[in-house]
C-alpha positions in Angstrom: -29.7 -12.3 -36.8 -27.0 -14.5 -35.2 -26.2 -13.9 -31.5 -22.9 -12.2 -30.4 -21.0 -12.0 -27.2 -19.0 -8.9 -26.7 -16.2 -9.4 -24.0 -16.2 -7.4 -21.1 -14.4 -3.8 -21.2 -13.7 -1.0 -19.1 -14.0 2.6 -20.6 -11.5 5.0 -19.1 -12.4 8.8 -19.8 -14.6 11.1 -19.1 -18.2 12.1 -20.0 -19.2 15.4 -21.6 -23.1 16.7 -22.0 -24.2 17.5 -25.2 -24.3 21.2 -24.2 -20.6 21.0 -24.1 -20.6 21.3 -27.8 -18.8 24.2 -29.5 -20.3 26.9 -32.1 -19.7 24.3 -34.9 -21.5 21.5 -32.8 -18.3 19.5 -32.3 -16.5 17.9 -29.3 -13.1 19.1 -30.8 -12.5 21.4 -27.4 -13.4 18.7 -25.0 -11.2 16.0 -27.0 -8.2 18.4 -26.6 -9.0 19.2 -23.2 -8.7 15.0 -22.9 -5.8 15.0 -24.7 -3.9 17.4 -22.4 -4.8 15.4 -19.4 -1.4 14.2 -17.9 -3.1 11.4 -16.1 -4.5 10.1 -19.3 -1.5 10.7 -21.1 0.6 8.8 -18.4 -1.8 6.0 -18.5 -1.9 5.6 -22.4 1.9 5.8 -22.5 2.1 2.9 -19.7 -0.2 0.6 -21.3 0.9 1.2 -24.7 -2.0 2.7 -25.7 -0.8 6.2 -27.0 -2.8 6.0 -30.6 -5.9 4.5 -29.5 -8.9 6.1 -28.5 -12.6 5.6 -27.9 -16.0 7.6 -28.0 -19.0 6.4 -27.0 -22.6 8.2 -27.1 -25.4 7.7 -24.8 -28.6 8.5 -25.8 -31.7 9.5 -23.4 -35.1 10.5 -24.4 -34.2 13.9 -24.5 -30.7 14.4 -24.5 -27.2 12.4 -24.9 -23.7 12.2 -23.5 -20.7 12.0 -25.4 -17.8 9.9 -23.5 -14.1 10.5 -24.5 -11.5 7.8 -23.7 -10.3 4.3 -24.5 -11.7 0.7 -24.1 -9.3 -1.4 -22.3 -9.6 -4.9 -20.9 -10.6 -5.4 -17.3 -7.2 -6.9 -16.1 -5.6 -3.5 -17.0 -5.2 -1.3 -14.0 -7.0 2.1 -14.4 -6.2 5.4 -12.9 -8.2 7.1 -10.3 -10.3 10.1 -11.1 
């Protein structure tokens, strides 16, 4: 397998515990919470990122976290909170 370098990125978003899945075992409700967040929407619009999203799963030995947001270059000024 060849080595591959991945450029540094910043994840702008929010984590959700696996226990926050809905009855259908999806994160639809939490995704909609994020989509309705005014700070996130302003950030996306200000940076021309309205149609981009990223998700990330972080697994532990007995649980996982689901992150919803967007990946950006480190040079992009991210909102507080």
